[in-house]
N, C-alpha and C positions, 0 to 999 in steps of 0.2 A: 503496499499500500504506502503509493508514495504522497508525498507534504503535500502536495496539491490536493489530492481526495481527500485528506484528516478535515482540511485548511476547508471545501466546499461541505462536506459533514455537517462542520460545527456551525456551517456557516448559516447551511439549510436548516437544522435546528431550530439554533437562535430565529429565524425570518418563522418557522409552524410557530414554534411558540407566540411571538411581535400577532402573527394572525388571531390565534385563537382567543388572546387576548384583548385583540378588536372588537373579534363578533361577540364576546361576552361584554363589551363595553356597548357596542350597536344596541346588543337586545336588552341592556339593564335601562338605556335611555329610550328607549322603545316603550318599555312599561313606562316608565316616568312621563313620556308625551300623554301615556292614556291616564293617567292616575296619577296626578301630582303630588298625591299627599304620601305616597309611596316612600321608603325607604328601606334601601335591604337591613340587614338585621343587623348585630354588631355579631355575626359568625367568629371572629378571632377568640372571644374573651369567651363565649358564653358554652363554649363545650368541657372545656380546660377547671372551671369550678362549679362548684357544687350548688344546686337549685337549694335556695334558700326559702321557695314558696313552702305555705303550710300545703300538708296533702288536702284531696278534694276530697270534703264530707258528703255520705251518701245521706 
């Protein structure tokens, strides 16, 4: 495998990641266009912290 193949592989992987990020941004902007009050949930910290809500009462 030559050096040019390695560079091309890294470049194509980075461009593919960029492509998917742009599609995700497009979809989120499209959702916000139709529902202006919607905001994405704080997904970064919500799964790592234990829930402080009380259990559901019957």
